[in-house]
C-alpha positions as CSV (number, residue, x, y, z in Angstrom):
1,L,-6.9,-21.7,-5.7
2,A,-8.7,-22.0,-9.1
3,T,-11.8,-20.1,-7.7
4,L,-9.6,-17.4,-6.2
5,Q,-7.7,-17.0,-9.4
6,H,-10.9,-16.7,-11.4
7,S,-12.3,-14.1,-9.0
8,I,-9.2,-12.0,-9.2
9,E,-9.0,-12.2,-13.0
10,S,-12.7,-11.4,-13.4
11,A,-12.4,-8.3,-11.1
12,L,-9.3,-7.0,-13.0
13,E,-10.8,-7.6,-16.4
14,F,-14.1,-6.0,-15.5
15,H,-12.5,-2.8,-14.2
16,G,-10.0,-2.6,-17.0
17,L,-7.0,-2.9,-14.8
18,T,-4.8,-4.8,-17.2
19,G,-2.2,-3.9,-19.8
20,L,-0.6,-0.9,-18.0
21,T,1.9,1.2,-19.8
22,L,3.8,4.2,-18.5
23,N,4.6,7.4,-20.3
24,R,7.5,9.0,-18.5
25,K,7.6,12.1,-20.7
26,K,4.0,13.0,-19.9
27,S,4.1,11.6,-16.4
28,A,1.0,9.6,-17.2
29,F,-0.1,6.0,-17.4
30,H,-2.7,4.1,-19.4
31,F,-4.6,0.8,-18.9
32,A,-5.3,-0.9,-22.2
33,G,-7.5,-3.5,-20.7
34,G,-7.9,-7.0,-22.0
35,P,-7.6,-10.5,-20.4
36,A,-5.9,-10.9,-17.1
37,R,-3.4,-13.7,-16.7
38,I,-2.1,-13.9,-13.2
39,E,-0.1,-16.3,-11.1
40,I,-0.9,-16.7,-7.5
41,K,2.2,-17.5,-5.5
42,S,1.6,-20.2,-2.8
43,V,4.0,-19.6,0.1
44,E,5.4,-22.6,1.9
45,T,4.9,-22.3,5.7
46,T,7.6,-23.3,8.1
47,G,5.3,-24.3,11.0
48,N,4.5,-20.7,11.7
49,P,2.1,-19.2,9.2
50,Q,2.4,-15.7,10.7
51,E,6.1,-15.7,10.3
52,S,5.8,-17.0,6.8
53,L,3.4,-14.2,6.0
54,R,5.7,-11.6,7.5
55,A,8.7,-12.9,5.5
56,E,6.8,-12.9,2.3
57,I,5.4,-9.4,2.8
58,E,9.0,-8.2,3.4
59,K,10.2,-10.0,0.3
60,Q,7.4,-8.5,-1.9
61,I,7.9,-4.9,-0.8
62,N,11.5,-5.2,-1.9
63,T,10.7,-6.7,-5.3
64,A,10.3,-4.1,-8.1
65,F,7.8,-4.3,-10.9
66,E,9.2,-4.6,-14.5
67,I,7.9,-1.3,-15.9
68,S,9.9,-1.0,-19.2
69,R,7.0,-2.5,-21.1
70,T,3.3,-3.3,-20.8
71,F,2.7,-5.0,-17.5
72,L,0.1,-6.0,-14.8
73,P,0.7,-3.7,-11.8
74,F,-0.5,-6.4,-9.3
75,R,1.0,-9.5,-7.7
76,F,-0.9,-12.0,-5.5
77,F,0.3,-14.6,-3.0
78,V,-1.4,-16.8,-0.5
79,V,-0.2,-18.3,2.8
80,L,-2.2,-21.5,3.4
81,Q,-3.4,-22.7,6.7
82,R,-5.5,-25.7,7.6
83,Q,-8.9,-24.3,7.0
84,T,-8.2,-20.8,5.7
85,F,-5.5,-18.7,4.0
86,H,-4.0,-15.2,3.9
87,L,-4.3,-13.4,0.6
88,G,-1.6,-10.8,-0.2
89,L,-2.0,-8.1,-2.9
90,V,1.1,-6.2,-4.0
91,Y,0.5,-3.2,-6.3
92,F,2.4,-0.6,-8.2
93,H,1.9,2.4,-5.9
94,A,2.0,5.1,-8.6
95,I,-1.4,4.0,-10.0
96,S,-3.5,3.9,-6.9
97,D,-3.9,4.8,-3.3
98,A,-4.6,2.4,-0.5
99,V,-8.4,3.2,-0.3
100,S,-9.0,2.1,-3.8
101,I,-7.0,-1.1,-3.3
102,V,-9.4,-1.9,-0.4
103,Y,-12.3,-1.5,-2.8
104,L,-10.6,-3.9,-5.3
105,L,-10.1,-6.4,-2.5
106,R,-13.7,-6.2,-1.5
107,H,-14.8,-6.9,-5.1
108,I,-12.4,-9.9,-5.3
109,H,-13.8,-11.2,-1.9
110,A,-17.4,-10.8,-3.1
111,L,-16.7,-12.6,-6.3
112,Y,-14.9,-15.4,-4.4
113,C,-18.0,-15.8,-2.3
114,G,-20.2,-16.0,-5.4
115,D,-21.6,-12.4,-5.3
116,E,-21.3,-11.1,-8.9
117,K,-23.6,-8.1,-8.1
118,I,-20.6,-6.4,-6.6
119,L,-19.4,-5.6,-10.2
120,A,-22.3,-3.2,-10.5
121,K,-20.5,-0.9,-8.0
122,P,-17.7,0.8,-9.9
123,F,-14.8,2.5,-8.2
124,R,-11.9,4.7,-9.3
125,L,-8.6,3.0,-8.9
126,A,-6.4,6.0,-9.6
127,P,-6.8,8.9,-7.1
128,V,-8.3,12.0,-8.6
129,R,-5.8,14.9,-8.7
130,P,-7.4,17.6,-6.6
131,R,-7.6,21.2,-8.0
132,L,-5.2,23.6,-6.5
133,N,-6.8,25.6,-3.7
134,P,-5.2,29.0,-3.5
135,L,-5.9,29.4,0.3
136,I,-4.3,26.1,1.1
137,F,-1.3,26.8,-1.2
138,A,-0.8,30.2,0.5
139,R,-1.0,28.6,4.0
140,K,1.7,26.1,3.0
141,I,4.0,28.7,1.6
142,S,3.6,30.9,4.8
143,G,4.5,27.9,6.9
144,F,7.5,27.0,4.9
145,L,9.9,29.4,6.7
146,S,8.9,28.2,10.1
147,Q,9.6,24.6,8.9
148,L,13.1,25.7,7.8
149,R,13.7,27.1,11.3
150,E,12.6,23.9,12.9
151,H,15.0,21.9,10.8
152,R,17.9,23.6,12.6
153,H,16.9,21.5,15.7
154,S,16.6,18.2,13.8
155,A,19.1,15.4,14.0
156,R,19.9,12.6,11.6
157,V,19.4,9.2,13.3
158,A,22.3,6.8,13.1
159,Y,21.5,3.8,11.0
160,R,22.1,0.2,12.2
161,D,23.6,-0.8,8.9
162,I,24.1,2.0,6.3
163,S,24.6,-0.6,3.6
164,D,21.2,-2.2,4.2
165,R,18.7,-0.4,1.9
166,N,16.0,-2.9,2.1
167,N,12.5,-2.3,3.5
168,H,11.7,-4.3,6.5
169,F,8.3,-5.4,7.9
170,E,7.3,-6.3,11.5
171,Y,4.0,-6.9,13.2
172,F,2.9,-4.8,16.1
173,S,-0.5,-4.1,17.7
174,L,-2.0,-1.3,19.7
175,G,-4.7,-1.5,22.3
176,P,-7.8,0.7,22.0
177,D,-6.7,3.1,24.7
178,V,-3.3,3.7,23.0
179,L,-4.9,4.1,19.6
180,R,-7.4,6.5,20.9
181,A,-4.6,8.6,22.5
182,L,-2.6,8.6,19.3
183,S,-5.7,9.7,17.3
184,L,-6.3,12.6,19.7
185,A,-2.6,13.6,19.6
186,A,-2.6,13.5,15.8
187,K,-5.7,15.7,15.7
188,N,-4.3,18.2,18.2
189,W,-0.9,18.4,16.4
190,E,-2.7,18.6,13.0
191,V,-0.8,15.6,11.6
192,T,-1.8,12.0,10.6
193,I,-1.3,8.9,12.7
194,N,1.1,7.8,10.0
195,D,3.2,10.9,10.7
196,I,3.4,9.9,14.4
197,F,4.4,6.4,13.5
198,L,7.2,7.7,11.3
199,A,8.4,10.0,14.1
200,L,8.5,7.1,16.5
201,L,10.6,5.1,14.1
202,L,13.1,8.0,13.9
203,I,13.5,8.4,17.7
204,D,17.0,7.7,18.8
205,R,16.3,5.2,21.6
206,K,19.7,5.9,23.3
207,S,18.6,9.4,24.0
208,V,15.2,8.6,25.6
């Protein structure tokens, strides 16, 4: 794990992704930079690495970051197997989108494999706030009333356990034909695939 830790710390330090402070009054954040000191959690497996990985992911997404002072907005863990390992990266979502995190992981992987040239390819961690497009804004406002009308036909799904406020994580896989059909449906309905997944989660199975 020493090589992995060095690769992660090198990537974070090079891109200045350390020493984060939040300014709630100005709704802003700032990276001070400086040395990265991380701890990589090694997850014990119980004979089933996939289940250990699932359980650790669920645990991590329910563990908050301490944001009252300067902090590192990343946590890392590994689930070891015989000849390989799974690397998990947990990040404070307010400072990045998933696309930028993929770039960060690519840089870490390249450094782990000995390719330091990857550092010559900078990337922006925080998503750039787009300028307000008047046409898009007007279109959203015009569709607001129709959305309100549609809400009259919506229903609140009964929860299994109203006292359980934890996030849960499960694996599932889709075949190429199903994924292709979902992509086509999302395009026709002008929504994202994530929107469809959320809708499927909200379906009351007793009514279908």
